[in-house]
ZABAGU-126901 format. One record per residue: z, y, x of N, C-alpha, C in turn; residue in one letter. Coordinates in pm, whole numbers, plus 50000, padded with zeros to 5 digits. Example, Ala and Ser with C-alpha at 12.3 -4.5 7.8 and 13.67 -1.06 7.14 Angstrom:
ZABAGU-126901
507804943151319507804955051230507804967051320A 507084977551285507144989451367507875000351290S 
END
This chain:
ZABAGU-126901
221045081203343220925070203305221075057703397M 221735050303375222425036203503221425030903561G 221225022203607220165014603734220265001303660V 219334992903597218604983603536218364972503623L 217314974003745217534970103836217424971703953L 218104963404081218684968304166217914954804277D 216774958204349216034947304479216974953704587V 217834942004685217934937704778217604928404859R 216444934805000215974927905070215404916105059G 214664918404938213634904204890213034902605009L 212534887105017211654884505119211304870705071T 210164872605056209014860005037208354856205117T 208194842405138207624837505233206564824205204Q 205184817305255204634806805166204144798605307F 204814786705267204714776705379203614766705384F 202634771205492201374764105470201034753805602T 200014749605590199424737405707199274750805854K 198994758405784198374768505884199274778405956D 200584776805880201514787105927202524793805854G 203604803605835204574804405766203654822405700I 203264826605575202834833005575203924845505482V 204194858905552205714864305527204954878305424R 204434871205286204374878105185204644888205163A 205784893405162206754900805124208124899705240V 208374912205314208794914405375210444925305400N 211774919305294212754924305294212674937705246G 212354935905103212044952305033212944953204935I 213504966104925214814969204860214104983404789T 214784982304674214424993404555215054989904442Y 215385004704360216124999504254214775008804140S 215425005904005214645014703877215985013903777L 215455027003722216925026603635216165027203485N 217135024103400216775025603232215715034603200E 214485028003126213725038603065212855047203155G 212605044103334211835048303405210645041303436E 209445043803425208445039203553208375040303651T 208225029603718208065027103850206665024003959L 205695030603999204425022204035204465020404148A 203875002104158204074999804270202424997304363I 202105006004460200845003004488200515000804629V 199024997104664198754996004829197934982004777G 197164980004880195594975204890196054956804830E 194864954704777195204937004761195344928404898S 196824922604892197174913804955198424919405018G 198694930804992199834941205050201364936604959C 201294926304871202564919304871203214922804712G 202174929604660202784939004539202904933104435K 202234920504386202664907804274203004899304321S 203564895704435204054888204531205674888504483V 205754901304525207144912204514207674910104368G 207084911804262207224915404143207334902604086V 206414889704106206824877004069207644870204156M 208434872804241209574866804321210864871704218S 210874882804181211584888004066212354877603984L 211544871603915211874859603780211274850703827T 211754845203938211404829204057210114827403980R 208894834103986207754827303944206744827104056L 207364826204143206594819004303206514805104308I 204644801304266204824785504313205504779304412P 206024769004382207214763604488207004749304478S 206354741104600206144748704720204234751904688P 203834759904749204514763104926205054778004921P 205814782204810206154795204815207714798604803G 208304803304854209704801604854210474815404879K 211624821904784212214834704793213314832804908V 213274833405006213924829805135215264838305149V 215404848405077216444857405071216724867005003S 217204878604957217574888504868218244887304771G 218934899904683219214898804576218214902604516Q 218314903104339217534907904235218634913504128V 219654920504112220894920204034220034934203901I 219784922103816219394926803655220474928503540F 220624939903501222094940403424223104934703496D 223734932803633225064929703662224714914403707G 223354905803683223384896403735222434890703849K 222294885103927221834882204072220554873903996D 219394873903937218524863403909217984850203957L 218194854004082217544843804192219054835104219L 220424834804200221164824204176221294823303962K 220874826003917220864819903784220484803203787L 221014796903680220084783603683219394787803598E 218354774103562216964779103494217004781003349P 217864773703306218414776903177218494791403118D 219654795903218219824807603203218764820203229E 217904817903319216934829003363215584826103226L 215644814503192214864815003061214994825502959R 216114825102978216764828402820216254851402876Q 216174850302983215704866603065214124867403023I 213934857703106212464857703137211394857202991R 210554867002961210054865702820210684873802744G 211834871902731213174880102640213434894702665N 213974894502781214744909802836213304914202953R 212904908403016211714913303106210784904803085I 209604916003041208464909303006206954910003105A 206304901703096205594907303202203734899903144M 203224913403201201834915003175200884910203312I 200034902003273199274893603378197794902303400F 197324902103498195914905803570194804905403488Q 194514891903478193344882903387193984879103270D 193954888903101194434879502954193644864502994P 192434867303013191734854302992192194841703034M 192844841803196193654830703251194994829703227T 195924838703119197414839003095196894835202983S 196274835602895196504833902741195514819002725L 196354809202669195904793702606194364793402583N 193314789202629192484787802515191994781502405P 192704770502409193044761102279194114763202189V 194764774102237195704781702064195254790902034L 196074791701931195554808801811196194815701905T 195724830601870196804842401944198034839301845I 198084839501698199134842101647200194827701674G 199594815701723200704809401767201134813201915Y 200334817802003200654820802136202244833102123Q 201674845102025203054855002008203914847501927I 203704839601826204944832801780205694826701858S 205144818101912206644810002049207304815402134E 207214828402155208214835802235209324839302080A 208694845701986209924846801859210714836701845L 210044824601780210874811501787211944809801889I 211154808502002212464803702056213034813102171L 212844828602148214344839202188214514843902075H 214194846101954214944847801858215044842701790L 214994830201783215324823801608214564824001462G 213484829001522212424830701401211944816901343M 212134813301218211234804201168209594808601194N 209054796701165207574800801116207094813301065K 207654812100935206894826300879207314838000892E 208454837800938209164853500964208224856701126Q 208244845901199207714846001372205734855201299A 205254846701218203724850901211203914862601124R 204794866301059204854884501020204974891001120K 205434890501169205914898901264204774899401414R 203914884401379203184885001489201884895601448S 202124900201323200744909101264201384922101306V 202444925201257203454938601353203104945601458E 203194932101534202944937001680201744936901722L 200384931901641199024931201631198814946701591L 199004948501515199194964601439199484976701540E 200904971401554201264980001673200224982501781L 199934970901858199104977201942197634978201928V 197714982501820196044986501745194964977501771G 195534967501746193964956601699194164957701539I 192664958401541192224963001335192724948301284P 193034948601215192804934301087193214923701148G 194794930601130195684919801270195894909901165A 196424909201046196634897000941195374886700948A 193984891500980192874880700992192654879901099N 193354881001206192924877101336193904867501427R 195434863801341196364853201381195234839501468L 194424835601322193944822201345192824821701482D 192394840201541191604833601600191924832101769D 190334824801812191384817802008190754831502094Y 191364830402189191614838702312189854844402314P 188984832502291187174840602378186864846202266H 187084847502166187174855202002187784867802032Q 187724871502134188254885302141187504897002280F 187674909402275186854913802411187854913102521S 188114918802629188454920702756189654928602695G 189264941302637190044951902641191314949502493G 190894938802413191744930302298192514921202314M 192314911502441192754903702489194334904502583R 193704919602643194804931602712195964935402579Q 195374935702530196554942302394197144928702346R 196794916302300197294906102249198274905402409V 197974904202502199554900302616199824913702617M 199824921402565200684935102548201874933302439I 201084929502319202064927102203203234911602222A 202194905902305203534892402333204494897002469M 203774904002532205154907302627206414920402544G 205854926502436206914936202348207164921802232L 206704911702257207614906402113208934904502079S 209504906502215211294905502180211844918802254C 211224928702235211644939802292212854943602413N 211974937902501212614940602663212984952102663P 213684948402790214804961202853213584963003019Q 212594957303032211744958903137210284953703137L 209594958503143208174951803091207294953203239L 206994945303310206384946103411204964943103411I 204104952403471202534949603445202164953103581A 201144937703570200464937003723199284934003708D 198624950803714197274951703753196074952503604E 197804953203517196844950103341195354957803279P 194834966303426193494970703348192734971803451T 192584957903585191794956603730190294950703671T 190234946503524189434941503455188454947203376A 189184956403323188494964103216188014976703267L 187004983503186185794995103238186815006503230D 186695017203231187315025403240188205037003151V 187065036803018187545038202926188605032502863T 188415015902877189155004302769190795010302879I 190325014803054191315019003081192915025903046Q 191855035303020192445050102983193325048902840A 192255037002741193615033802629194905023502634Q 194655015802752195695003502767196365015602816I 196435024102932197665032602998198275039902901V 197545044002768197965056702678199115045102601D 198135035102581199065024402462200675016202531L 200525016402669201845009802720202755026602774V 202575037402752203205047402769203755051702637Q 202865051002523203285054702411204635040802360R 204115029302365205185018702370206675019202433L 206325026602552207175029702581208745037602561K 207585045302495208155061202480209265055902317E 208375044902238208735041502121210405035702157E 210305019502269210835010202268212355014102406I 211685022802468213015026302549212635018202673G 211835011702704211974999002789211765010202943M 211735001403088211045005103167210345001103221A 209105002103285207874994003296207914999203464V 207284986203524206944984403689205654981703676I 204664987503695203254991403693202724992803859W 202364980903861201474974303981199784976903935I 199254984304083197784986604076197714992004237T 196314990804287195924997904375195105012504343H 195125015004224194745024204142195465042004165D 195545048604295196625058204253196065065604132L 194715067304108194545075203990195095069703846G 195165061303853195875058603706197375064103741V 197755059903826199115062703853200045079403829V 199055084603853199305101703826199805105703742A 198845097003630199845103103500200645098303417G 200895082103476202515072703406203335076903479M 203415075403592204635073603673205605077003700A 206365081203741207755093403752207785089003875E 208095079703970208125070904090207295060004162R 207025063304304206035056204341206715047604479V 206275035204480206145031404578204995028704613I 204935026404798203645023604871203995004804941V 203355001904894203474989405023202234985105126M 202814978205216201194970905332202064960405381Y 201464954005380201704939505482203204934905459A 203574935805289205074934905273205874942505279G 205634956305329206974965105363206644973405279F 208074979205246207504993505180207505004905269I 206305011305265206175017305395206435032805287V 206855033905215206765054205131207165048104994E 207995057404990208365057104857209325072304822E 208775074204645208875088904620208695093304495A 209075105104427208895109004317207315113404356A 206625108604131205445107304174204495117604248V 204895132404170204635150604228204765145204409R 205685147304449206095146004610205065136704665E 205005126704613204085115604658202895121704718L 202305130004633201315136804644200885146204687Y 201675152004701201395168704712201905168004838T 202845158404891203395159805062203655142505094N 202565137905121202835127705163202675120705297P 203855113605327204365113105491204315101605555R 203475093305504202855081705601201625082905633H 201415078105716199415079205722198455068905648P 199615060005578199085047905528198815057205378Y 199715065605320199475069105195198685080505192T 198455088605361197195099505380196335092105307L 195635077305345194695075605394194705071505247G 194945067305149195025057905036194465073204957L 195045086004962194675094704904193695103804923L 193055099805051192005104905128190845098005011G 191085087705033189995081404989189605082204801S 190745091404751190145095004619189795101204584L 188545103204523187585115404423188555119704383P 188025134404365188935146504316188055151604228R 188575159104132187755166804018188155181204046L 189405183704112189425200504136189545207604246D 187655201804355187795207004444186605217504432E 186415230204445185085241804483183615232304510D 184365230504673183245219104736183395205604734K 182115200304720182055182704768182735176004884P 183665167504867184395166004999184085151805012V 183315150205157183435137205164184765131405217R 184375116405094185985109205127185995099805237L 187265098305262187455090005407188105075905340K 187435068405454188195053305414189185051205529S 189735039305506190875035305646190135024705692I 189685032005841189185019205948189925003605919E 189394992305996190314984406015190304973205901G 190904963505943191504955005853193444955705843F 193544953205711195484944905681196044938105795P 196684933705871197024920905972197654911405963P 197314900805986197104885605944198814880005908D 199194882805797201054878805675201194869405831L 200134859105877200864844305958201434850806094I 200294859706148200944867906300201004878906244A 202334884406205202344905506240202924910306343L 202544916006363202764925306458204384923506508P 204934926406609206274930706649206444949006597K 205354956406619205754972206617205514974406449G 204544984506396204784992206286203164982606265C 203024973506118202394965906073200974979506084P 200994988106036199834995906053198825002606151F 199914999406268199705008406377197945008806403A 197594996106389196344996406435195195002306379A 195325006306254194515016806161194805028206143R 196175031806238196455045506250196305056106321C 195975064306288194945078506315196065084406443E 197225084506356198805087706424198855084306502Y 199165070206542199545062506637200565070806772K 201465066406823201845067506944202865056507038I 202635055207128203425043107204204685036007135G 205345041007046206275036506984206055025506881K 204665031606817204105024306649204075006506715C 204065001306855203104990206894204564977106913E 205834987206992206754980906998207764977806917D 208374986906791209024984006677208114986006509A 208674981706440208674984806357209524999606273N 209845007306221210485015806174210675015406050P 211955018106075212715013005919212395026205815L 212685022605697212335027305541213765039605566L 213235055505610214465062705644214015078405537E 215145081505459214765099305450214385104405505P 212795115105458212595122805478212835136505386V 212715132005307213335145505219213625138805052G 214805149605024215215147304899214575134504806P 215055127104771214585113404690213315108104774G 212645113304901211375110704963212115099905068H 211805088305114211475076705183210085074505281K 210385071305378209175068805450209265061605626A 208415051905620208745040305728207585046105843A 208085056805929206475060006033208005067006148C 206845064506251207945068806382207525086306381W 206475088106317205615103606356205545110606239V 206015123706262205725128906138204715137306112D 203995133406013202435131805986202355152805981V 203245157305903203435169805883202845178806011T 203185172606164203125179406266202535169406368T 201995161106371201625150006419202235145906569G 203285150006581204775146106661205185137806635G 206205133906743207345121306726208315127106638A 208555116706507209635123506395211095125806464R 211945134406450212995135206503214165121806451A 
END
C-alpha cells in the first residue's frame, strides 16, 4: 500500500492576548492507504487541533498553521488555493466531529444536509441526491430511511445523529475519514455500534481512517497503529499490539495503567497520572511530561527528547529506557 497522507513538521499556534498558545509542535507522521491510525492523549494535548490543521479548519484569527507540510496524494494541502482545497475537503477527505448536535444545522432537514455535498462535489441533481441520501442512511443503519429525510436533527437520538454525520462523511466515498472523538457523548452500547459501523464501512469502501480519542480501550480493537500525543508533541508511535504490550514512554504507561482490565485474576488498583499538563503558553524547555514523570532524570528538565526509534516500527521521545529505569543509550 502506498502512502496516502504525509505530515511533516506541522506546527499550529493560537495568538491570544495572554500569549502564544503552542497547540501543535512540529509533529510528523504518515498514513497508508486503507490504514486505521489512532491518535490518543488527554484533552488539550493537540489531537483535534492537529487533524483540523490538516484541512485548514483552524479558526483564523486567533489560530494559524505556522509551519509544516501536509502532503495528500502528492499535493501540499497547506499551499492549495481555497477553491482547490474545497474540492478535497468533504469530498476526498471527510470529517466526523465530536458532537453531532453542534455540527448539524438545526434549521435544515437531514436530507438537505446530506444532499448538499452530493450536489456540490458529485454534480448530482436534487432527485439523484435525494435517492442517494436514502441509500446512505440505510447504509449506516437508520431504520425507515426514506421517511426520515425530511426530519430535523432534534428528532434523532444522539446515536442516530452520529450515524447521520457518518452518512454525510461517506457521501462522496472519501479516501480518508477523520473521526474526532465521535463516540464521546454516547453511552457504551452506542459507542460499540458506531465503532463497528465505521470498521465495516472502512472495509467496504477501502478508505483510510484517523480516529481521535482519549479512550485507549476503543483503540485496541480497531486501530492498526497508534500515536500518543502530549502537550502538542508526539511522544510515542507504534503498532497497536506493540504499544499495548511494550509501551516505551512514561506517559503511555500512565494511560495504560489507568485502564480497567477484565483479564486480571485479582482486582488491581488503577493508577492515575499525578499533576496537570503544562501551560501551552509557557512550555518548559525540557520534556513537557517531566513534572509528572516518575522516571525523571536530570536531563529531562534541560532538553526535550526527539522522537526516535526504540524498536522495529516503534518510536518514543524519552531520555529514559522505561524497561530498565536507566538513561537510554
